[in-house]
N, C-alpha and C positions, 0 to 999 in steps of 0.2 A: 504494499500500499504506499503510495507516495505521500510526502508530507512537505510543508514548509513552515518557516517561522517568520512572523511579522510582528513588530512591536512587543517582543518577548512572549508571544503566544505561538504555540505550535498548533497546526491544523492538519489533521489527517484527511486524505482525500480517497474515499471509497469510490468503487468503479462506476456507481450509478450516477446519473445527473443530479446536481444540487441546484436548488433554486431558492434564494432568499428574496422575500417579497416585503416591501415597505408599503403599506396602504396608507397613504398620507391622511392625516386628520381622523383616522378611524378610531374614535372612542369605542369602548366596549359596547356601548348602547346600541350602536349601528348593527353589530353582529347579533346582539340579543334580539333586536326587533325583527331582523330578517330571519333568523333561525326559528323564532317562535311562530312565524307564519309559513315555515316549510319552504322558504325561497332559496335556501343555501344548502341543498342536499349533500353536495361534495364536502363542504366545510363541516357539515354534521358528521360525515364519515371520518374526516380527519380527526375531529375532536374525540370520537368514539374509539377509533383505533390507535390514535397517536396520542397527542397531548394538547390540552387547552388550559391556559392560565393567564397570568398577568406579569408584565415586566415594568420596571421603572424606567421611564424615559430620562433623558438628559435635561437639566435645567440650564437655560431657559427653554421652555418647551416649544421651540420653533424648528422649522424645516432644515436649515442648513447645518445647524449644530448637531442635530440628531442623526441626519444622514451621514454626516462626516464621522460621527462616533461609530455608527453601524459598519461603515466601510473600512475603518481602521481598527476597530475592536477596542478602542481606548477612549477615555474622556477628553474634553477639550483642553485641559491643562496640559495634555501631551500633544494632541494634534493641532491645537491653535484656533480652530474655527469656533467662535463663541456666539455667534448669532448670524442673521442675515446682513447686519449693517452695524458699523461701529465707528467711534471717533478715533482716528489715527493721530495721536498726540504728536508723533514725530514729524508728520507733515502738516498738522493743523487742519486736516480735512475729514469730513465725514464721507465714508466710502462703503460701497457694497463689498461684502466678504463672499464673493461667488467665483473666486479664481483659485486655481491650485497653487498659485504663488503664496497664498495664506496658510497653506498646509505645512505643518512642522513635523509630520510623520507620514510614512508611506501608507496607501491603502493596501489591502490584501490582494488586489487584483493581479498586478504584475507578477507577483510571486506565484500565484496559482497558475497563471499562464505559463510561466517558466517551468513549473512542476509537471507540465504535461496536459493541463486542461484547456479547453476551448472556452475562454471567458467572454462573456457579453454583459454589459451593463446597459440598461435602457431606463431613462427617466422621462418623466412627462416635461419637467421644467428645465430649460436649457441652462439656467443658472447653476445647476448641479452638474452638468455634464463635464465641464473642465475639471472640477474636483474629482469626479469618478474616473476620468480619462487619464489622469496623471500617471504616466509611465506605462499605461496598458496598451495604447494603440502601437507604441514603439515596440512592444513585446509581442505584437501579433493579435492582440485582442480587439473587441468591438466596443465602442461607446457612442451612443446617440440619444437624442431626445425626440419625443413626438412633437414637441413645440416647433422645432426646425428640422424635421426630418428631410425636407426637400433639400437641405444644405449638406447633407452627409456626404462625405467624400472619402475614398479609399485611404488617402494619405492622412487625413485628420481624424476620421471616425473608425477606420478599419472596415467600412462597409459603404456601398453606394447603391443607388437605385432602390431604396428601401420601398418607395411607394409601389412599385411594381410587385413587391413581395407582400405588402400588408395593406396598402390602400393610400388614398390621398391624405395629405397633411391635415390633422384635425384642429379644431379651435381650441386654443388653451383654456378658454372660459367654457368648458363643457365636460360632461362625464366621459365623452368619447376620448379626450386627451389621456385619461387614465386607462381606459379599456384598450386603446391603441398600444400601450406599453405592454400590457399582458399579452395581447395577440401577436405582438412582435416577438416576445419571448417564446410563444408556442411555435411561431413559424421558424425561428432560428434553430430551435431544438429539433423540430421535425425535419428540417433540412440538414441536420447533422453539423450545423455551424457553431453551436454552443452546447456545453454540458456543464458549465458552472456560471450561473446567471444571478444578477441582482436587478430586480424590477421595482422601480420606485415611482409611484403614482403622484398625482396632484390632488389637493383638497378643495377644489372649487365646489363639488357637490355638497361636501360637509359644511362649507362656509355658508351656503345658500339653503340648505335644507336640513330639518330636524330628522332624527333617526326613524320616526314613524311616518314621515312624509311619503306619499306614493312615489315621488321622484327618487328618493333615497333608497326605498325598498326595491324599486326596479333596477336601480344602479347596482346594488349589492348582488341581486339575482344575476346580473350580467357578469359581475366579477366572479361569481361561483362557477359559471360556465367555463371560464378560462382556467380557473383553478383545476376543475375537472379535466380539461384538456391536458394540462401539465401532468397530472397524475396518470392519465392514460399513456403518456409518452415515458412513463417509468421514473419520474422525478421524485426525489425526496424534498419536500417542501418545508421551509420555515417562514412563518408569516408574523409580522409585527406592524407597528406604526411609529411614526416619529413623534406624534403628539396626539392628544385627544381634541375635543371641540366642544364649546358651550355657547349657548346664547348669552349675549352681553348687551342687552337693550332694555329700555324703559317699556312701560305698558303700551305706550303709543308707537312702539317700534323704532324710536330714536335711539342712537347709540347711548350707552350708559358710561360717560367718560369723566375722569377726573383729569383736568388739564394741569399736569404737575409742574411744567415749566412756568406757566402763568402764575400759579399759586406761589411758587418759590420766589419768583421775581418781586411779586407783590408784597411778600412778607419780608424779605431780606435784601432786596435790591438787585440790580441788573448783573448779567454776567453768568447766570446759571445755564448750563447746557444739559438738556435731557435727551438722551439717545434712546430710540425705540427700535430694538433689534429685530422686530418683526418687518420692518420696512424692507420691501423688495419691489421689483417691477410690476408685481400682480396686485395692484392697489384696489381692483374691483373685488378681490377676495375679502379684504379687511379694512381698507381705508388707512392703513398703517396704525391700526388700533389693536393693541394686545394687552396682556396682563403682567408685563414685565418691562422695567425701564432701568437704564444705566444713568446716573447723575453725575455730572462733572461740575465741581465748584467753580466759582469765579477765580480768575488768577489774583493771587494775593489776598484771598478771602480772609477777613478778620474774625469772622463768626466761628465759634467752636463747631466742629463737625458734629459732635453729639447733640448739640443744641438743635441743629438743623435735622439730624435724624430723628430726635424725639418729637419735633413738630410734625414731621412727615408721617410719623406712626399714627398720628391722631386724625389724619385726613380721611375723608369718606372713602370707604372701599378698599383702603390699604390694609394688607394682612400681614405683610413681612418687610422689614427694612434691615438691611445688613451693610455694615461697612465693607470696604473692598477686601480686607484681609479675611473676615469671616465669610463673606460670599465666595471668595476664591477657594477657601477650604471646604466649605459645606456643598458648593455646587461644582467643585472641580473645574474651575474656570482659570484662564490665564490672566494674571493681575495686570500685565502691560496692556492689555486689550479691554480693560474695564474702566468704569467711572470710579469716582470716590466712594459711592455707595450705590446699592441696588435696591429697587422697590418692586414688590409683587402686589397684585391686587386680587380681590375675591373672585368667586366663581362667575358672577354676573357683571363684573365691573372691568373696564379697560383703562389704561393710562394713556393720556395724550400729551402733546407738547403745549401748543397754544390753539385756540379755536381757529385761527386763520391758516395754521400750518396743514390742516387736514381738509381734504375735499370730501365732505360727507355725502354729496350727491352721488358718489360712486357706490354708497352702501344704502341707499334710500329704501331698499326692500327690507332692511333689517340687518343686524349684526350678529354673526356667530364668529368667534374667534378663540384664541389660545395664547399660551405663553407662560402662564403661571402654574402653580402647584396643582390646580384643579384639572390640568390637562397632562399631568406628569405620567399618570399610570396608563399603560397601553396593553392591547392584546399580545399574546404570545402562543402561537400554534405550531405544532410540528406533525407531520403526516405519519411519522413512526413513533413508537414508544421510546421513552428516554431510558437510558442506562441508569441503574440505581444511583450512581454518584451524581448524575445530572438531574435525576428526579428530586434528590435531596437538595441540590443546589436551587432547583425551580421553586421549592417550598420556602426558600429564605428570601434573598433579595436579588433576583435576576435582573439584569439590565437589558434594554433593548439592543444595546451594542454587543451583547453576548450572542446575537443571532447566529453568526457564522461559527462560533465556537460550539454551540449546541448543534448545529446543522452538520458540522464536520465531525465533531468528537463525541457528541452526546446521544446520538440516536442509535436504536437497535435495528440495523438494516438487514 
């Protein structure tokens, strides 16, 4: 049996195909709703024959940080990606953290390719593709996104003419963007082009629809069809999510927001910089409103940090405020990419900067979002039973970034 070591973890490579799936934004309630209505028979088989449980995601509960953790097998204090967006104090600029240049640790994919597997990573959001592709395409693997599938080239993506294989480019603001990812995985496996896959979807549907909504139920039924197709091809599946999702709006449907930067400036004076790491190019999803914020103090601030923190702890909807040292330790974050303190809000509350910084017209249908502790716990499924040691590990504190460890080392195949 071939094996490889990445970031001090050893991964065994059984001969059957392995598929890790990250169903973006899939709070456990989505599976519960669909399973209760008999809409996910393949997942029901997985849960009955294999394993179904929960894992703890990475804080903050956002897409980039959790996907980067899953594909490296380590937390962000090692791999460096701590959000979708951060303030780079060295350059004095607020930047997107969607490039492999921000990675401080390798992903598992080039090593798996060099160990003899045919590796393919398919994501819905192109912002993740560069992170996933780091070192992989040069090793002979495949990395593409459904968002920009028409741009896939052999030299940069390891594959071309994907539309002739799977179909036309889907709209990123649709359920089809996620289903396209899963169908691509099925097609690549069926064609013999991949036997070690990571399939990462997008959370547009979860941002827009509650678990019991007909649109969400239909979406999860369609997901189940593709999971069944992967099983039919003989794959061992591991399924998790990057984060959950909760409604964060008032009774009238307007966003439930605490504008943190405005409040701090009003109370203590100008110069505060609130960074919302949920910020990314897909503002129709969330309007850059989530339940986690990094706060940078004004340059030369004369007010004691603890005075500001104690004031912030009393604000509406705030559930947790930690200084940089405590947050870096408890949330396993890289201190040099953090603010002076971090803030989390409640299950139904988001944190904003200032009212004029957000375009709320993008989320006029209502706001469902994530980022805080209430979206930290995510599903954890495996199509095969767990070995005793891993069954014990699953009963303690498994992490979603243990996905490939369990998939490679922990199942009874």
